C-alpha positions in Angstrom: 38.9 29.6 19.4 35.7 31.8 20.5 32.9 30.2 21.8 29.4 30.7 21.1 26.9 29.2 20.4 26.5 28.1 16.2 24.5 29.2 13.7 22.5 27.4 11.3 23.2 27.2 7.7 20.5 29.7 6.2 22.7 32.4 7.8 24.0 33.1 4.1 20.6 33.3 2.4 19.4 35.4 5.7 21.8 37.8 5.2 21.7 38.1 1.1 17.7 39.3 1.8 18.8 41.6 4.6 21.0 43.5 2.4 18.9 43.3 -0.4 16.4 45.4 1.8 13.6 42.4 3.3 15.4 43.1 6.7 12.1 43.8 8.7 10.5 39.9 7.0 13.2 38.3 9.2 12.3 38.5 12.9 14.4 36.8 15.1 17.3 35.2 14.1 17.4 31.4 14.9 20.5 30.0 16.4 21.2 26.4 15.9 24.6 23.9 15.0 27.3 23.8 13.1 30.9 24.4 11.7 32.5 28.0 13.8 35.8 28.9 11.6 38.4 30.2 13.8 38.9 34.2 15.0 40.3 36.4 12.2 44.5 36.7 12.0 45.0 40.4 12.1 44.7 42.5 9.1 45.6 45.9 9.8 44.1 47.1 6.5 41.4 44.9 7.1 40.9 46.7 10.0 41.1 50.3 8.8 39.3 49.9 6.4 35.9 48.4 8.5 36.2 51.0 10.6 36.2 53.8 8.2 33.3 55.1 8.0 31.8 54.3 11.9 32.1 58.1 12.9 31.7 57.3 16.9 35.4 55.5 15.9 38.2 56.9 17.8 40.3 55.5 19.0 40.8 51.3 21.1 39.7 51.0 24.2 41.9 49.0 25.9 39.8 46.5 28.7 42.8 44.2 29.2 42.5 43.0 32.4 38.7 43.0 32.7 37.1 39.4 32.9 33.5 40.8 31.3 33.2 44.2 28.9 29.6 46.0 28.0 29.3 47.0 24.2 26.0 49.1 23.9 24.0 48.4 21.1 22.1 51.5 19.7 24.5 54.3 21.3 24.6 57.5 19.2 26.4 57.3 16.4 26.2 57.3 12.6 23.6 60.1 12.2 21.1 58.4 14.8 21.5 55.7 17.5 23.5 53.4 15.3 26.6 52.5 16.9 28.4 50.3 18.8 29.9 52.0 22.1 32.8 51.4 22.3 33.4 50.7 18.5 36.6 49.0 18.7 38.2 47.6 22.5 41.3 45.2 23.2 40.5 42.8 25.7 42.5 39.5 26.9 42.1 35.9 26.0 39.5 34.0 27.8 37.1 37.9 28.0 33.7 38.0 27.7 32.0 40.6 25.5 28.7 41.3 26.4 26.5 44.1 24.0 23.4 44.8 25.6 20.6 46.9 23.6 20.2 50.5 24.3 16.3 50.1 23.2 17.6 52.7 20.2 17.6 52.8 16.5 15.0 50.2 15.8 16.1 46.5 15.6 19.5 45.7 15.9 21.6 42.4 16.1 25.3 41.7 16.6 26.9 39.6 13.6 30.5 38.4 13.0 32.0 39.1 9.6 33.1 35.8 9.5 30.6 34.3 10.7 31.7 33.1 14.2 28.7 34.0 16.0 25.3 35.9 15.7 22.6 37.2 17.6 19.0 37.3 17.6 16.7 40.8 16.7 16.5 42.5 19.5 15.0 45.9 20.3 14.4 45.8 24.1 16.9 47.6 26.5 18.4 46.0 28.8 18.5 42.7 26.5 22.1 41.2 25.9 24.1 39.1 23.6 27.1 37.4 25.5 30.1 35.5 23.5 33.8 34.7 25.4 36.5 35.2 22.5 39.1 32.3 23.4 42.2 32.9 21.4 43.9 36.3 20.2 42.9 38.2 16.6 40.9 40.4 15.3 36.9 39.9 15.5 35.1 42.8 13.2 30.8 42.8 13.5 27.7 44.9 12.4 24.6 45.8 13.0 23.6 43.8 10.0 20.6 46.1 9.5 22.2 48.8 9.4 25.5 47.9 8.6 25.5 50.4 5.6 25.4 53.4 7.9 28.6 52.3 9.9 26.9 50.9 12.9 30.0 48.3 13.1 32.1 47.1 15.3 35.7 45.1 16.4 37.2 43.2 19.1 40.8 42.8 19.3 42.1 40.1 21.3 45.2 40.0 23.1 48.3 42.2 21.3 47.1 42.3 17.8 48.3 45.3 15.8 45.6 46.8 14.1 45.5 49.7 11.3 48.4 51.7 11.0 48.2 52.7 14.8 51.5 51.2 17.2 50.9 49.2 19.7 49.1 50.0 23.3 51.3 51.6 25.3 52.3 49.0 28.5 51.8 52.0 31.2 53.0 49.4 34.4 50.8 50.4 37.1 50.3 53.6 36.6 46.8 53.9 35.3 45.7 51.0 38.0 42.7 52.4 40.1 42.2 55.1 37.2 38.8 54.4 36.7 38.0 56.5 33.5 41.4 54.5 32.0 40.1 52.7 29.1 42.9 53.1 26.2 44.8 55.5 25.0 43.1 58.2 22.4 44.1 58.5 19.5 44.6 62.8 19.0 47.2 61.9 16.2 46.7 64.4 13.6 45.6 67.1 15.4 48.1 69.8 16.2 46.0 71.4 19.1 44.7 69.1 21.4 42.5 69.3 24.7 42.3 67.6 27.9 39.2 68.6 31.0 40.7 69.2 34.4 38.8 67.9 37.3 36.1 65.7 34.8 34.1 62.9 35.9 35.8 60.1 37.3 37.5 58.6 40.4 34.6 58.9 42.7 34.1 62.7 41.6 35.3 65.4 39.6 38.8 63.8 40.0 39.8 62.6 36.6 41.5 64.6 33.6 39.9 63.7 30.0 41.1 61.9 28.4 43.4 59.9 30.7 46.0 58.8 28.5 46.5 60.8 24.7 48.9 59.3 21.9 49.6 62.5 19.9 52.2 63.6 17.0 55.6 65.4 17.7 54.7 69.3 17.8 51.5 68.9 19.1 50.1 71.7 22.0 49.0 69.8 24.2 45.8 72.2 26.2 44.5 71.1 29.8 41.4 73.2 31.0 40.2 73.3 34.5 36.6 72.6 34.2 35.9 73.8 37.7 34.2 71.4 39.0 35.3 70.1 42.4 38.1 70.8 44.4 41.1 72.9 43.3 43.5 70.8 40.8 46.9 70.5 39.7 49.3 69.3 37.3 52.7 67.7 37.9 54.8 66.0 35.7 55.8 62.2 37.3 60.0 63.1 36.8 59.0 67.5 37.9 59.5 68.3 34.3 56.2 70.4 34.6 54.2 71.6 36.6 50.9 74.2 36.5 49.7 75.9 39.1 46.6 74.5 42.2 43.3 76.6 40.7 39.9 75.9 40.7 38.7 78.8 38.1 36.9 76.9 35.4 38.2 78.0 32.2 41.7 78.3 33.1 44.1 77.0 30.6 48.0 75.5 30.9 49.6 74.3 27.3 52.3 72.5 26.3 54.1 72.0 22.8 55.8 68.0 22.9 58.6 67.4 20.5 60.4 64.0 20.4 59.1 60.8 21.1 57.9 58.9 24.5 55.6 59.1 27.3 55.1 61.5 29.7 53.0 60.9 32.7 51.4 63.7 35.5 49.1 63.8 38.0 47.3 66.1 40.2 49.2 66.0 43.4 46.1 67.6 45.6 44.4 64.1 44.6 46.7 61.7 44.5 44.3 59.6 46.8 41.8 59.4 43.7 44.2 58.3 41.4 44.1 61.3 39.5 46.8 60.7 36.9 47.3 61.1 33.3 49.9 60.4 30.4 50.4 62.3 26.6 52.4 59.8 24.3 54.1 61.4 21.6 55.0 59.1 18.3 55.4 55.6 19.1 57.4 55.1 21.6 57.5 51.4 20.3 59.1 50.0 24.0 56.9 49.8 26.8 56.5 53.3 29.1 59.8 55.1 28.5 59.7 58.0 30.9 61.3 60.6 30.0 63.0 63.3 32.1 62.4 67.3 30.7 64.9 69.8 31.2 62.8 73.4 31.4 64.6 76.7 31.3 62.9 80.6 30.8 63.3 81.5 27.3 62.1 85.0 28.2 58.9 86.7 27.1 56.8 84.6 29.5 57.7 81.4 27.5 59.0 78.2 28.5 61.4 76.3 26.6 62.7 73.0 27.0 66.2 71.3 26.1 65.8 67.5 24.3 65.8 64.9 26.7 69.4 61.9 25.4 65.2 59.8 24.6 63.9 62.7 22.7 60.8 64.1 24.3 60.7 67.9 25.3 57.9 70.3 26.2 59.2 72.7 24.2 56.8 75.8 24.8 54.5 76.8 27.5 51.9 79.1 27.7 49.5 80.0 30.7 45.8 80.7 30.1 46.1 80.1 26.0 42.6 79.5 23.8 44.6 79.3 20.7 
């Protein structure tokens, strides 16, 4: 059962008026007493439908392990400053979510779709609304004045499934200390996926961005150097592939991944800065699957790899490609 200040019985009349286009007359939402519904159980189809028109939704940010998580209200998105950022976040039970207003996009509020919590209508930068989620489940919420524009979000509490996406991968301690890791970014459906090398993070330009990415089997992953900071390289945790040390802006390194599994990698030169990443191919179904890759030269500067017993392979290695 989530904890929050209950809302007065006038909620539904205010909601009906606002959705009819009279939101400007509402002013601040009053908070009073009443009975609150329990946090909704996981409904994958409802989750996907809720976020279908949210253009800044790029996957679920994994904030498990944090005692408090901040969500921006009035972030860029949905043709203006009409977004929550991140749009969807996964937390542990007992975590407090703090929504913080940017001061952009006009008046916003935070309203749970099941009326479990509701903020006042606020406009000023720095104003906040806090809600603590105690039990597992999914909370869908919106900014009522801008819901029709796609200003919606979701909080997933615990390990509940969401939509058609597979459950989050448990990387063990691999991402401990990696400050730009916020969960596995979903890039399925794309045949080519780019990862920045030397992105901002970990105390300087010492990050892969995104730190963890999920792709379909057969996808080519291209690491592209930003040219920032010292020279960077790439080395698979199991030694199955690597990229040369360079500081050249625009340099690239590409691998095509087939099969199913998880490949973890690092920049050895900046191990102390926790410059680590991972590529998740398909749905490994279990926790972390460390897959050994056996790479052999097949001619013409192209490298191919035999499938491992667990089914993940880097089949094609291209240097300097932009395609």
